C-alpha positions, -999 to +999 in steps of 0.1 A: +811-293+528+786-267+539+758-259+515+726-242+525+706-274+519+713-308+532+714-331+501+709-362+523+673-350+528+666-355+491+646-386+482+678-405+473+661-438+466+638-422+440+668-403+426+689-434+423+660-454+407+654-426+383+690-422+373+693-460+367+667-456+339+690-431+321+720-454+317+730-468+284+720-440+262+743-435+232+722-410+212+742-377+212+710-358+203+696-367+237+725-350+256+708-317+265+674-332+271+691-357+294+706-328+314+673-310+316+654-341+329+680-346+356+675-309+367+638-316+369+645-347+390+665-326+415+637-301+417+611-329+423+631-350+447+644-321+468+610-315+486+609-279+476+646-271+484+656-266+448+638-250+419+648-253+382+655-218+369+675-225+337+696-193+338+730-190+320+754-211+341+728-216+368+702-244+365+688-245+400+683-222+429+677-231+465+653-214+490+682-193+503+691-179+468+722-200+462+727-211+426+735-246+414+747-257+380+738-293+372+761-314+350+756-349+337+792-363+337+812-395+339+834-397+369+870-405+358+901-420+374+906-450+397+888-433+426+857-427+404+855-391+416+875-369+392+857-345+369+877-335+339+870-310+311+833-305+320+816-277+301+808-250+326+797-224+300+785-226+264+795-196+244+768-178+226+796-158+209+834-160+212+842-175+247+856-150+271+869-161+305+863-126+319+825-132+314+825-165+333+811-164+368+807-198+385+775-209+402+776-211+440+776-249+437+780-276+410+760-308+411+779-335+392+757-365+383+769-398+367+737-419+360+758-449+349+775-452+382+746-439+402+769-412+418+762-376+425+780-349+444+777-312+452+808-290+453+813-253+458+821-233+426+854-223+442+866-259+438+867-256+400+902-254+386+918-254+352+890-231+339+899-225+302+885-219+268+881-251+248+868-245+213+835-226+217+830-235+254+846-229+287+856-261+306+869-268+341+880-297+363+872-306+399+883-332+424+853-338+447+861-355+481+841-384+495+822-360+518+809-341+487+790-372+475+753-375+485+747-405+462+773-432+458+754-461+443+719-472+453+688-489+441+681-493+404+652-502+381+652-523+349+631-496+331+645-475+303+636-438+302+644-435+265+622-464+254+593-450+274+599-415+260+596-428+224+563-446+234+551-413+249+560-394+217+542-420+195+511-420+217+510-382+215+515-381+177+488-407+173+464-388+195+462-358+172+427-356+157+423-355+119 
């Protein structure tokens, strides 16, 4: 797979360690915040190659102007590589496939399996309206993966986040 950036140049040890602190979350209210923090991790660990822009359907941009949509997913099937029914566009109104334009690339990240890959937007298939969203599927090949396991920490992002919130709340003067 040819992308403008080489994902193997990311700080993959730090990325793996960070992702390992995100596993085990079952709070559905954390879903969007979790995706956002993963986007910031890609920005931070890419050594300036990626910048978080948070545009509609495009979360990151590289130094060449190519766009990336980052998705926190769970890889499915025996091979542990299949992406099924991932939301590629949230509808602000009635979903319309004619308004959907894919990002140049999609970064699929599974914190529980410490796996991540980057695929061209042209690899999406079965793009369809599903309720109020547009979903798609993808079958990344082994060469698309830049993280396939790695080091992990015993820390928990969510516990530390609650501690941070409480520390901040308590620091407010009377």
